[in-house]
N, C-alpha and C positions, 0 to 999 in steps of 0.2 A: 389716487383712485377714489372715486365717489364712495366706494364701500367703506373707506376710512373716515369719511366725514362724520363728526359728532353733531355738527350743525350744518344744514344746507341753506344757503341764502336763497331768497326769491330771485326772480329775474332782476339783474342789475344792468345799469346803463353807464357806460364810461363817459368821462368828461375831464375837464381841467379846472382846478380851483382858481377862481378869479380873486376872491377875498372872503375871509370869515370876519363877521362883525356882530356886535351886540350879543355875543356869546351864542345866541340861538340861530343865527342866520349865516348862510354861506351862498355866495353867488358862484355858480358853476356853469362853464360853457360845455354843453353836451357835444358829442361827436357830430351831431347834425348841424352844429353852429348856433343852435338856440342857447341863450343864456337864461338859466332858471335860478330861482332862489329856493334853496333846500333847507329843511330843518336840520340844525346841527345838534345832535343829541348828547353832546359833551360840553358841559358848562365850564370846565377847567381851562387852564391856560394852553393846553395842548402843545406843550413845549416840543419843538422839533417835528410836529406832525400836522402843521397847518400852513405850510409854505406855499404862497401863491405860485401858480405855474405847475404844481404837482398833478400827476394823474390821480383821479379819484373814481369811485364807483358809488352810484346812488340807486336806491330802490324807489318804486313808485306805488303809492297807495291808491286804491280805487274807492276810498271813502269820500263821498262828495262833501262831507261836513268838515273835512280837514282844511285848514287855512293854507297849508303848504303840502302839495301832493307828493313832493320828493323828500327822501331822507338820506342824508350823507352817511354812508356805511363804512367806507375805508379810504385810505390814502396810500399812495406808493412813495416810499422814501428810498434814498440812494446813499445811505451812510457808507456802506461797503459794496453792496450789490442791491439791485432793485428788490424791495421787500414791501409787501402789503401790510398795513397796520390797521387793525379794526378800531374804529373810534366811536361806535355806537354803544354808549354806556348802558343801554337797556338790555344788551345781550349777555354780558358776563354771568349774571346769576342764572339765566336760562341755560347757558352752556354748562356751568358747574352742576346744576341740578341734573342735566342729562348724563354728565360724567358720573355723578354719584349713583344714579339709578343703574348705570352700566358697570358699577364697581371698578372704575378705571384707576383708582388711586389705592394701591395696596398699602400705602403708608398709613391709611386710616383704619386698617384692620376690618373686623367683621362688625356689621351693623344691620339692623333689620328695619329700622324706621327712619325716615327722612322728614323733618319738619322745617318749614321755612318761616322766616320773620317771627321768631320766638322772643317773647318778652323776657328780659333778665335784668340783673343788677338791682339797685336800690328801688324798691317799690315797682319792679318790672318796668321801669321807665325807659329802658333802652331795648333795642331789638337786634338780635344777631341774625345773620343771613340764614344759617342752617344749624339745626341741632340733630345729631345722629345718635340713636340709642339702639341697644341690643339687649343682651340678657342683664339681669339685675346685678350680676357680678362685674359687668363692665362699666367703666366710667362713661358718662355721657360726653359727647364731643361737641363743643361749641366752635363753629367754623365761620369765620368772617372772610368775605371775598373782596379783593381790591383789584380793580382794573389797572393794568400797567402798560403804558405805551411809550414812556420816555426811556431813552437808552443812550449810552455811550458804548456803542457796539464793541464787543459782544456782551456787555453788561446791561441788563435791564435795571432801571432805577425807579423807586417809589418812595415818596411822592415827588411831583414836579412843581409843587408850590407848598406854602405853609398850610397845613391841614389840622386845625384844632379838633375837628371831628375825628380824624384819624388818630390823633393823640388820645382822645377820649376812649376810643375803641380799644387801644392798647392797654390803657389803665384798667378798663373794665374786664378785659380778658385775663390780665394778671390776677385780678381779684378772685377769679374762678378757681385758680390753682390752690391746692392740689386736689380738690374734691372732684374736679372735672378735667378733661383734656381740653386745652384751648389751642385752636389752630388758626393761624393767619395764612390764608391762601392768596398768593399773588398770581392773577391770571395774566401771563405775559402775552399780550395780544399782538404778537409779531413773531415771525419765525427765525429771525437772525440773531437771537440772544441765547447764549448758553450758560450765562451766569447771572446772579442777582445780588444787588446791594441796596441799602437804603440811600435815598437821595439826600445825602447830608448837606449839599450845597444849597438845596431848595428849602429844607426844613431840618436844621440840625437838632432841634428838640425831638422831632419824630425819630431821627436816627438814634439818639441816645436812649429813648424809650424802647425802641425795638430791640436794641442790644440788651437792655435791662430785662425786658420781657423774655427774650431768648435764653438768657442766663438763668432766669427763674423757672424755665420749663415750658414757655410758649413754643409750640411747634410751628416752624416757618416753612411753608411749602410753596416755592416759586414754580409754577407749572407752565411749561412751554406749549404754545399753540401756534400752528402755522395757519395764516389767513390767506385765502385765495378768493377770487370772485365766485368760485363754485361753492365753497364752504370752508369749514374750519376743522382742522385735524389736531388731535392731541399728540404731542411729541415727547412727553416725559418730563422728568424733574430737572430743573436747572440747578447748578451748583451755587452755594453761598460763597461769596468771596471771603478770604481769610479774616478780613477786618470785622466781619459780622460777629465773630466770637470774641472780639477784643473787649 
């Protein structure tokens, strides 16, 4: 139901993916038969979510200054059953901010202030996605968001490639403990996953660091979201597979 949408998409147009190339471009055949080139807002390898011939949805901008009028928003995968996967990496932080404002995550407890893109670490040289604060008696919460689209259904996996940036984020979050709460929130951008695990086959170093951080007190919150052409709904917390605590 639309009342459950935490985020509502603008008008979307269905099509079929012809090919994705040069990271930022995707040729898509619209339902009208027209083939357009859309902006691909995901620069990663998009493992399992960029198969030619798949159904996709695109949005259209009315900004005349844009080089590409269309933006690729989602793709349908059929790992077990047809499932829409959100691929627009500009959206996860917006969605999590809306969820934080609505206090949808009881795991985070009480907080009264939400700040985004806060400098931290050595000489404030890094930025964390969100810092949540409340009373002086409560520890501040440093929260990093990771968009998660790769899956071996029903397990969502992150990352889908080697990520030195992601490794750096884990090390920096570990350094905040125990004076602050450090949270890694994985936004599972598809509704067919009930569990979460690190993508060890893609980046074993990241997997080792995540387990180390988890054992040291990092809070790992894999959050499930269902994606539809109408909007995005929050579905609750996914389970960590047992090997996470190994």
